[in-house]
C-alpha positions in Angstrom: 0.2 0.1 -0.1 1.2 3.6 -0.7 1.1 6.0 2.2 1.5 9.5 2.0 5.0 10.8 3.3 4.5 12.1 6.7 5.1 15.6 7.2 7.6 16.7 9.9 7.3 20.2 11.3 10.9 21.9 11.2 10.2 22.6 15.0 9.9 19.0 15.9 13.5 18.3 14.1 15.1 21.1 16.0 13.9 20.3 19.4 13.7 22.8 22.1 15.7 25.6 20.5 17.4 28.5 22.8 15.6 32.0 22.5 17.4 34.1 19.9 19.6 36.8 21.7 19.8 40.3 20.4 23.1 41.6 19.6 22.4 45.3 20.5 24.0 47.3 23.3 22.0 47.3 26.4 21.1 50.5 28.1 23.0 51.2 31.7 20.1 52.5 33.2 17.4 49.5 32.4 19.8 46.8 31.1 17.6 46.2 28.1 19.1 45.9 24.7 17.1 48.8 23.3 20.1 51.5 22.9 20.0 53.4 19.7 22.1 56.0 18.3 20.7 59.5 17.5 21.1 61.8 14.9 24.1 63.7 16.8 27.3 61.6 16.6 28.2 60.1 20.1 24.8 60.3 21.4 22.3 57.6 22.3 18.9 57.1 23.4 17.2 53.9 25.2 13.9 53.2 23.4 12.9 51.5 26.6 13.2 54.0 29.3 13.7 57.1 27.0 17.3 58.1 29.0 19.6 59.9 26.7 23.4 59.2 26.9 26.6 60.7 25.4 29.9 58.8 24.4 32.7 60.3 26.5 36.5 59.9 25.4 37.6 59.5 29.2 36.7 56.9 31.3 34.6 57.7 34.4 35.8 54.6 36.3 39.4 54.7 35.5 40.2 57.9 33.9 42.0 56.5 30.9 41.4 58.3 27.4 40.2 56.3 24.6 41.0 57.6 20.9 38.1 58.8 18.8 39.1 56.2 16.2 38.2 53.3 18.4 35.1 55.0 19.7 33.7 55.4 15.9 32.2 52.1 16.2 28.7 51.9 18.2 29.1 48.2 19.3 32.3 49.2 21.5 30.8 51.3 24.3 32.9 50.0 27.4 36.4 51.0 28.6 39.3 48.7 27.5 41.0 48.9 30.9 38.5 48.4 33.6 35.2 47.4 31.3 33.2 50.5 32.8 30.7 52.2 30.5 31.9 55.1 28.3 28.2 56.5 28.3 27.3 59.4 30.3 23.9 60.4 31.3 22.6 63.6 29.7 
């Protein structure tokens, strides 16, 4: 007898997959991944708590100065020395 091929759902094959994680920077205030750059360079706003931040060149934690070239990337918002946030509340 010819039986119809049985359909297997993709979710059944994958099993219990972990939830996808967001690769967005998290807000220092509410720790949610909703920090977005604004129209001004070096300024950020959290979409969740609506707090505004400014990217500073001198670390508030250890006082080391970071170069502007390194800080041109929005993903790198932490001090290389002490891992403190380089964002200042406005």
